[in-house]
N, C-alpha and C positions, 0 to 999 in steps of 0.2 A: 327588502331594501331596493325599492324601485328607484330607477334613475342612476344607479351605480353600475358601472361596467366592470367586468372582470379584467384583470391585468393592470398594467401601469397606465396611469393617467398623466398627461402632460402637466408639469408644474407641481406634481405631488412627489414628496420624498419617498424613496424606497425604504420600507421597514426592514428590520433584521430578518424576518421570515422570508420576505421577497428576495433579499440579497442571497440568503442561504439557498433558496430554490434555484436562483440563477447560477450560483456557483456549482451546486450539485449537478445541474444540467450541463454545464460546461465541462465538468470533470467526466461525466458519463460520455459526452460527445468525444472528448479527447481519448478516453479509454477505447471507445468503439473504433476511432480512427487508427489508434495504435494496433489494435487487434487486426483490423483490415490490412494494414501495412505489413504486419508480420505474416499473415496468410499469403498475401501477394508475393512477399519475399520467398516464401517456401515454394509457391506455385511456379515461380520463375526458374527454379532449379530443375534439372532433369529428375524424372520420377524416382530413379534409383538413389539419388543423392539427397532426397528430402528427409530431414531428421525431425521436423516439426518442433524443434527447440533451437534457441539461439538468442540473439539480442539485436535490438534496433538501437545502435549507438551504445549507450550504457543501460538501456532498459531491457531486462530479460523477458523472454516469453517461452512458454512450453505448452504445446497443444497435444502432447501424448496423453493417452488414457492414464489418469493418476492412479498410482498404487497406494495402498494404505501406508506403506513406509514413506513414500514421498509426501503424502498429505501430512503425516505426523512431523516429518522433518521440516516442513514449511512453517510449522508453528512452534516446534520444540526441538531445538538443536543446541544442546548444552556445550558441544565441542566447537561450535562456531561463535566467534567473538562479535559477529556483526549483529546489529539491532534489527536490520531489515534483510531478509533472505528472499531469494526468488520464490514465486508462488508455485504451488504444485501443479496448477493448471491455469492458463491464461497469461495475461500480460502484467508485469510489475512485480511488486514485492509483498511479502507478508511480514508481520511483526514476530520476531523470534522471542517467544514468551520466556524461554529459559534465560535469555540475556536480560530481559526486563526483571526477572526474579533476582538475578545476581546483582544488578544495579540497585534494586530496592534494598537488598541486604546491606550493600555498601553504604547507602544513604542512611539507613536506620542505625548502623553501627557508628557512623559519623555523628548523627544526632545524639545518640546516647553518650558519646564521649564529650560532646559540647555541653550537654545537659549536666554531666558529672563534673564539669569544670576542667576537663583535660584538653590538651592540644590534640585536634583530630589528626589521624595518620592519613597520608596520601590520599 
């Protein structure tokens, strides 16, 4: 493809793939900036007071070495009603698959009731 340049050309609409790439890059950049801010926050504390876990506003971070228990809990926490739970390592949240499973069961039961001609419960 001689004559075509890589990247965006003026006057050319961005395709879906191009937009996804730009969005993915922006999300990665934001994640790196949040991680850097969290590390900087910990480094500003006196050495004895550093916990390497906390939050930046409402965004949680945890830079402690992850244990198998914490890793499991960041993906499977049946006793936690939240859909998104803090990550075992890093900045942000993980999806609580136990919550997803329960929500799926609820939606399936509602669908079955509707399909059977019954009024769905709550």
